N, C-alpha and C positions, 0 to 999 in steps of 0.2 A: 664536267658540271652535270648534276643529276637533278631531275625535277619530279614533282608529283602534281598532277592536275586534279582539281576537285571535279565533282559530278557535272558542273556547268561547262567544262572545257574538254569534253571528249574528242571533238574534232581537232582541237589544238594538239592534244596528246598524240593523235594519229599523225599529224603533220610533223611533229618533232621526231617521232619514231621513224617515219619515212626518211627523214634527214639523218638518221643514225644516232640520234640524241637519246640517251637513257632517260625515259620518261614513264613513270608509273601513272596509272589512271585509277582513281578511286570512285567507285559508284556509291560509296558509303555517304549517307547524308549526315552522319554524326561528326561534328567538328572535332571533338576530342580524339576520336580514332584517327582521323586524317592528320591531325597535328602530331599525334604520337608516332605515326608512320614516318612523317617528314623528319622528325627529330631522331628517331632510331636509325633511319637509313641515310641521314645527312643529305636530305633532299631540299631543294628550294620549292616551297609551296606556291603554286600558281592558282589564283582564284579570281572569280568575278564577284565574290561576296565581299562587299566593303567592310562588313563587321569582322571578317577574318583578320584583317590587318590591324585590328584593335586589340587582338588577343596578345597576352604577354607570353610569347613562345620563344624557345631558343633557336628554332629553325627559321631561316630567312623566309619571308613571305612577300610575294609581289602581286599587286592588284592589276589584272589585265584590263585595260580600258576598252578596247574594241569589242564589238559584238560579232565581228565577222572572222571566221577561222584564218583565212589567208592574212588578214591584217594583224590578227593576234600573233600568228607565227612571226611576222616581220617585227612586231613590237617586242616580242621576247628576244629575238636575235639581236635587235638593236640595243635594247636595254642592258642585256648581259654581254654585249660585244662578242657575240658568238659568230664565228665563221665556219662554214661547212662547205664541203665540196662533194662532187659526184661520187668519189671513191667511198664516201661514208653512207651514201644513200642505200636504202634497202638492205641494211646489214642487221636490222633488229626486227623481231617478230612484231607485226602490227597488232596482234591479239594479246600477247603476254609479255612483251618487252624483253625477251631473251635474245641473246646474240644468235644469229642464224649460222648453220654449218653447211658447207658444201656436201652434196650427196651424189653418189654415182647414179647415173641414169637408170641402171638396172634395178636399183633399190626402189624406185618409184613407179616401176612398170605396173600398170593397172590402177594406179592411184591418181592419175591425171587424165584428162581427155586424150583420146587416141591421137588426134591431130597435134596436140601440144607435145606429146611424147615423140612423135615422128619428126617434128620441125624444130624442137628446142633441144639443146645438148647440156646446158648448164642449169642445175637445179640447186636450191638451198632448202633446208628444212629446219623448223624450230625443234630443238631437242626436247622441249617441254610439251607443247600442245600438238606437235607433229604436223602442223600446217606446212604445205609445200609451196614454194615460191619459185617463179621463173621470170625471165625478162621477155615478156610479150609486148604487144603494142602499148599497153598501159604503162609499161616501164618508161619508154621514151617520152610519152606525153607527160607523165608525172615528173620525170627528171627535168624536162624543159621548164615546167611550171615552177618547180622548186628553185632551179637556177635563177629564174627571173625574180622570184620573191627574195632570194638571198641577195642578188645584185642590188635590188631596190633597198633592202635593209642595209647593205654596205654603204649606199649613198646616204642614208639617214645617219649612220654612224659617223661619217666624215663631215656632216654638216654642222 
């Protein structure tokens, strides 16, 4: 399942990407361009703009009700009956939505803080924007938070 979030759902796009879900984010304020991208790339359009659901478009469109990103994330998972697990987390670039690739530690020498280079052995990098990722303390904190949100979403699905 692939999504595209409009300009009002940037944090939701980030949550979905962290969970490993293919999600484009459009900063474009022009509705025709957003709709065209959704149609061409066969993406589900996620929006907070009520009028977007009134357009006659061939791409599916879903109006996200919540104003709060964690709740938006749960709402999308629940509505589309999506289950995700920790093996999918942090597999997509948070900036450009491309799949990350594992890189040898020697490749990133001098490109990350020295302490990180000394203490971490596993690194991933975006082949497009070249951003480097590693599992620091933020990884465990975010993984726990996502697991909790997904578990709560699963409860909503079964209700």
